[in-house]
C-alpha positions in Angstrom: 112.5 39.3 43.9 112.1 43.1 43.6 111.2 45.4 40.7 113.6 48.4 41.1 112.8 50.4 38.0 110.9 50.4 34.7 112.5 52.1 31.7 110.8 53.1 28.5 112.9 53.0 25.4 111.8 53.8 21.9 110.4 50.3 21.3 110.6 48.5 24.6 109.6 48.5 28.2 112.5 47.3 30.3 111.7 46.0 33.8 114.8 45.7 36.1 114.7 43.1 38.8 116.9 42.3 41.8 116.9 38.8 43.2 115.9 37.1 40.0 118.0 34.3 38.5 119.3 34.7 35.0 117.1 32.7 32.6 114.2 32.5 35.0 110.8 32.4 33.2 108.4 35.1 34.4 105.1 36.6 33.6 104.6 40.4 33.1 101.1 41.5 33.8 99.9 44.8 32.2 96.9 46.6 33.7 95.1 49.9 33.0 96.3 52.6 35.3 93.0 53.3 36.9 92.9 54.0 40.7 89.7 52.8 42.3 88.3 50.2 44.7 87.8 47.8 41.8 90.7 45.9 40.4 92.1 47.3 37.2 91.4 45.4 34.0 94.2 43.2 32.7 95.4 44.4 29.3 97.9 41.7 28.6 99.9 38.8 30.2 103.3 38.6 28.6 105.8 35.7 28.9 109.3 36.9 29.7 112.8 35.7 30.7 115.4 37.3 32.9 118.5 38.3 31.0 122.0 38.7 32.5 121.4 42.3 33.6 118.4 41.3 35.6 116.0 42.7 33.0 112.8 41.5 31.4 111.8 43.2 28.2 108.3 43.6 26.7 107.3 45.4 23.5 106.4 49.0 24.2 103.6 49.0 21.6 100.6 46.7 21.3 99.5 47.7 17.8 98.6 51.4 18.1 98.5 51.3 21.9 101.5 52.6 23.8 102.2 50.8 27.0 104.0 53.8 28.5 101.4 54.6 31.1 100.3 51.1 32.0 100.7 49.5 35.4 103.1 46.5 35.4 103.6 43.6 37.9 106.0 40.7 37.5 105.1 37.2 38.6 106.9 33.9 38.9 106.3 31.2 36.2 103.8 29.4 38.4 102.0 32.6 39.2 102.4 32.2 43.0 104.9 35.0 43.7 104.6 38.6 42.8 107.7 40.8 42.7 107.7 43.7 45.1 108.6 47.3 44.1 107.6 49.8 41.5 104.8 49.3 39.0 105.0 52.3 36.6 107.6 53.6 34.1 110.1 55.5 36.2 112.9 56.2 33.6 113.2 57.2 30.0 116.1 56.1 27.8 117.6 58.8 25.5 115.7 57.4 22.5 112.4 57.4 24.3 111.9 61.1 24.0 110.6 62.5 20.7 112.7 65.6 21.2 115.7 66.5 23.4 116.7 70.1 23.6 117.7 72.3 26.5 115.1 73.9 28.9 114.9 77.6 28.0 116.7 79.6 30.6 114.9 82.9 31.4 116.8 86.0 32.2 114.6 86.7 35.3 111.9 85.2 37.4 109.3 87.9 36.5 106.0 86.7 35.1 102.3 87.6 34.7 99.5 86.5 32.4 100.0 88.7 29.4 101.8 88.7 26.1 102.5 91.4 23.5 103.9 94.9 23.9 103.1 95.2 27.7 104.8 91.9 28.4 107.9 93.0 26.5 108.0 96.4 28.3 107.7 94.7 31.7 110.3 92.1 31.0 107.9 89.2 31.5 109.6 85.8 31.2 107.0 83.3 32.6 103.3 82.8 32.3 100.5 80.3 32.7 97.4 79.6 30.6 94.2 77.7 31.5 93.2 74.9 29.1 90.0 73.0 29.8 89.4 69.4 28.6 85.7 70.1 28.6 86.2 73.1 26.2 88.6 71.4 23.8 87.0 67.9 23.5 83.6 66.9 22.1 82.0 63.6 23.0 81.0 63.0 19.4 82.0 64.3 15.9 80.3 67.4 14.6 80.8 70.0 11.9 83.3 72.0 14.0 85.4 69.0 15.2 88.5 67.1 13.9 89.7 63.6 14.9 92.7 62.9 17.1 94.1 59.4 17.4 95.5 58.3 20.8 96.3 54.7 21.8 94.1 53.2 19.1 91.1 55.3 19.9 89.6 58.3 18.1 88.7 61.5 19.9 87.1 64.6 18.6 88.5 68.1 19.3 86.8 71.4 18.6 88.6 73.2 15.8 88.0 76.8 16.8 89.2 76.1 20.4 92.4 74.3 19.1 93.1 77.2 16.8 92.7 79.7 19.6 95.2 77.7 21.7 97.6 77.8 18.8 97.3 81.5 18.4 97.8 82.3 22.1 100.6 79.8 22.7 102.5 81.1 19.7 102.1 84.7 21.0 103.7 83.7 24.3 106.5 81.8 22.4 107.2 84.8 20.2 107.6 86.9 23.4 110.2 84.3 24.6 108.0 83.4 27.6 108.2 80.1 29.4 104.6 79.0 29.4 103.0 76.4 31.7 99.6 75.1 30.9 97.1 74.7 33.8 95.0 71.6 32.9 91.4 71.7 34.0 88.2 69.7 33.8 85.5 72.2 34.3 82.0 71.4 33.0 80.6 75.0 33.2 83.5 77.5 33.2 86.6 78.1 31.1 84.7 77.8 27.8 82.8 74.6 28.5 79.2 74.1 27.5 78.2 71.6 30.2 77.6 68.8 27.8 76.1 65.8 29.8 77.6 63.1 27.6 81.1 64.5 27.8 80.7 65.2 31.5 79.8 61.5 32.1 83.0 60.5 30.4 85.6 62.9 31.8 84.4 64.3 35.2 85.3 62.6 38.4 82.4 60.2 39.4 82.2 61.9 42.8 82.2 65.5 41.4 79.8 67.8 43.2 78.5 70.7 41.1 79.4 73.1 43.9 83.0 72.8 42.7 84.2 75.2 39.9 86.4 72.4 38.5 86.3 68.6 38.7 89.2 66.4 39.5 90.4 64.3 36.5 88.6 61.0 36.4 91.3 58.4 37.3 88.6 55.8 38.4 87.5 54.7 34.9 89.2 53.7 31.7 87.0 56.2 29.8 88.2 59.0 32.1 91.9 58.0 31.7 91.5 57.7 28.0 90.2 61.2 27.6 92.7 62.7 30.0 95.5 60.8 28.3 94.5 62.1 24.9 94.3 65.6 26.3 97.9 65.3 27.6 99.1 63.6 24.5 97.7 66.3 22.1 99.1 69.2 24.1 102.5 67.7 24.6 102.9 66.4 21.0 101.8 69.8 19.6 103.5 72.3 21.9 106.7 70.6 23.0 108.0 70.1 19.5 111.7 71.1 18.9 110.7 73.3 16.0 108.0 75.1 18.0 105.8 75.1 14.9 102.7 75.9 17.0 104.4 77.7 19.8 105.9 76.1 22.9 105.0 75.1 26.5 107.4 74.0 29.2 105.1 72.0 31.5 101.8 71.0 32.9 100.1 72.2 36.1 97.5 69.6 37.0 94.2 71.1 38.3 94.2 74.1 40.6 94.9 74.3 44.3 94.1 70.7 45.0 94.4 71.1 48.8 91.2 73.1 48.4 89.8 70.4 46.2 86.1 71.1 46.9 86.4 74.3 44.9 89.2 73.7 42.5 89.6 70.0 41.8 86.4 68.5 43.1 86.0 64.7 43.7 83.2 65.0 46.2 83.9 64.3 49.9 86.9 62.1 50.1 89.7 61.3 52.6 92.9 63.1 51.8 94.7 59.8 51.4 92.4 58.6 48.6 92.3 61.9 46.9 96.0 62.3 46.8 96.4 58.7 45.6 94.2 59.4 42.6 95.9 62.8 42.1 99.3 61.2 42.1 98.2 59.0 39.2 97.0 62.0 37.3 100.3 63.9 38.0 102.3 60.8 37.0 100.5 60.5 33.6 101.2 64.2 33.0 104.9 63.7 33.7 105.0 60.6 31.5 103.3 62.4 28.6 105.6 65.4 28.9 108.7 63.2 28.9 107.4 61.1 26.0 107.7 64.2 23.8 110.4 66.3 25.4 113.3 65.3 27.7 112.8 68.4 29.8 109.0 68.4 30.0 107.7 69.1 33.5 104.6 68.4 35.7 103.5 70.4 38.8 101.2 70.0 41.7 99.1 73.1 42.4 98.7 74.2 46.1 97.3 77.1 48.1 99.1 79.0 50.8 97.7 76.7 53.5 100.4 74.4 54.9 99.6 72.9 58.4 96.1 74.3 58.2 93.2 73.6 55.9 91.0 76.3 54.3 88.0 74.9 56.2 89.2 72.7 59.1 85.6 71.7 59.9 85.4 69.9 56.5 88.4 67.5 56.4 86.9 65.5 53.5 86.7 68.7 51.3 89.8 70.8 52.3 93.2 69.5 53.2 96.5 70.6 54.8 99.0 71.3 52.0 101.8 69.6 54.0 99.6 66.4 54.2 99.0 66.5 50.4 102.8 66.8 49.7 103.7 64.0 52.1 101.0 61.6 50.7 102.1 62.5 47.1 105.7 61.6 48.0 104.6 58.4 49.7 102.6 57.1 46.7 105.3 58.2 44.2 108.0 56.3 46.1 105.9 53.2 46.5 104.9 52.9 42.8 108.0 54.5 41.2 109.3 57.9 41.9 109.0 60.6 39.2 109.8 64.2 38.5 106.9 66.1 40.2 107.4 69.7 41.0 105.4 72.4 42.9 103.3 75.3 41.6 102.6 77.3 44.8 100.3 80.2 45.5 101.8 82.2 48.5 99.0 84.8 48.8 99.0 87.0 51.9 97.3 85.7 55.0 94.2 87.8 54.0 93.7 87.9 50.3 92.5 91.5 50.8 95.4 92.9 52.7 98.7 93.3 50.8 101.0 93.8 53.9 102.3 90.3 54.1 105.0 91.3 56.6 102.2 91.5 59.2 100.9 88.0 58.6 100.5 86.3 62.0 100.0 82.7 60.8 103.2 82.6 58.7 106.0 81.4 61.0 109.6 80.3 60.1 109.3 76.6 60.8 107.8 73.5 59.3 104.8 73.7 61.6 103.6 77.0 60.1 99.9 77.2 59.4 100.5 79.1 56.2 103.3 79.8 53.8 103.0 83.4 52.5 105.7 85.8 51.2 106.5 86.6 54.8 108.0 83.1 55.4 108.5 82.0 51.8 111.9 80.6 52.7 110.1 77.7 54.5 108.9 76.1 51.2 112.2 75.5 49.5 113.7 74.4 52.8 110.9 71.9 53.3 111.2 70.5 49.8 115.0 70.3 50.1 114.6 67.5 52.8 116.3 64.3 51.7 113.0 62.2 51.6 111.4 64.7 49.2 114.3 65.1 46.8 114.2 63.7 43.3 117.5 62.0 42.3 119.3 64.1 44.9 117.9 67.4 43.8 115.1 69.5 45.5 111.8 69.8 43.7 111.5 72.8 41.5 109.1 75.6 42.5 107.1 78.1 40.5 104.7 80.7 42.0 101.9 80.4 39.5 99.2 82.6 41.1 99.5 85.3 43.7 99.1 89.1 44.0 98.4 92.0 46.3 94.9 93.5 46.6 94.1 97.2 46.5 91.1 98.9 48.1 92.4 102.5 48.2 95.3 104.7 47.2 97.2 103.8 50.4 96.9 100.1 50.0 98.0 100.5 46.4 101.3 102.0 47.7 101.6 99.1 50.1 101.0 96.7 47.2 103.9 98.3 45.3 106.2 97.8 48.3 104.9 94.2 48.8 105.8 93.3 45.2 109.3 94.7 45.5 110.0 92.9 48.8 108.5 89.6 47.6 110.6 89.8 44.4 113.8 90.5 46.3 113.1 87.5 48.7 112.5 85.0 45.9 115.6 86.2 44.0 117.6 84.6 46.8 116.0 81.2 46.4 117.5 79.2 43.5 114.8 76.5 43.6 112.1 79.1 43.0 112.2 79.6 39.2 109.3 82.0 38.5 107.0 84.6 40.2 103.9 85.0 38.0 102.0 88.0 39.4 98.2 87.6 39.5 96.6 89.4 38.0 97.8 91.6 35.2 94.5 93.5 35.2 91.6 93.6 37.6 88.8 91.1 37.1 85.5 92.4 38.5 84.2 88.8 38.8 87.1 87.6 41.0 85.6 87.7 44.5 86.0 91.5 44.8 89.8 91.4 44.5 91.7 94.2 42.7 
């Protein structure tokens, strides 16, 4: 007996089995989607019966709680045999999406982090925006908060922050920009006030304060509840067909997770465990996006390191990008494949030197230490391999952060040339959908980069 797919409809979760006899009595066990050494709590044990199509159906809703993100296993009537196969929702019926409308097709791949007159003059079509759970949410109600209901629980969001998101996201929408949100859990940056109570609920339990950003907490039900509410609020508000509050096209989960110590910190952790938890977070983002919009997307964020780690002497803190991708694919296939995509950062070999054509560690094969603009063709070729495809198609790619540094007038001229050559190279790669130049203006606090 094998569980081959799990489909969400408007009102039902449909579990499709092979090798199960029609009319067989079964048990469907529902558990919280936590990923930790401790067994996940059982949320329900539901009696079911196999119908003619090899399907077992359970109600999608348990009161106000949506079972969409739960983990499911199927057991024989005597509880002695568990069906092998997938355990999370892998498919959405047409009526399971709140809205179905086409993905907006941009006239070019050009992007940068700006809206308004300059964006229009430059022909900007793509952008990203940082949104921080620790800025938007409050651990308790206060005068500046409002309630948000998710899965039968009440959360409190900061009104001024929510209004600022509305204003900015609407500005991007009015510029006809495809906007991806970068979802973060940073306790002390990106507008957060380092609140100890909120931190205890939403930060990864292994988070080391050396990191700028925490990994999302997939190890506890509190962490998943806040993260799920974060996703649900953003998708419900900004993926609407009428774009009442502006529009987003997808979620980028954390930042540069192969350099997790800095940008998605879970403390020291083997790459296998880190990616297992991250796969759960990415899957929840995909499910939340699909719940509200049939074209909603979710992306993994990676540095330019491929067969090399940023700090090879610290294998529990920095990983090889290729290892992260392969583990992600492994866990996705085991638990139920889903539509993850890639947000890549193909900076030059040296962040300070713009002449990427001289990069020595960027080679034209799958063993390359780095993928930069010199060998950018390697990334779409790698992701086009059969074992990494999703339903026969290569994973989509966006370049969500990369640029060319300037230290004098000569290097500025080289930077101009670098941008032009990089753009011409990505124009020839159909699976690369966007090139978002970082940054639109210099930031004096950004590690001395211009």
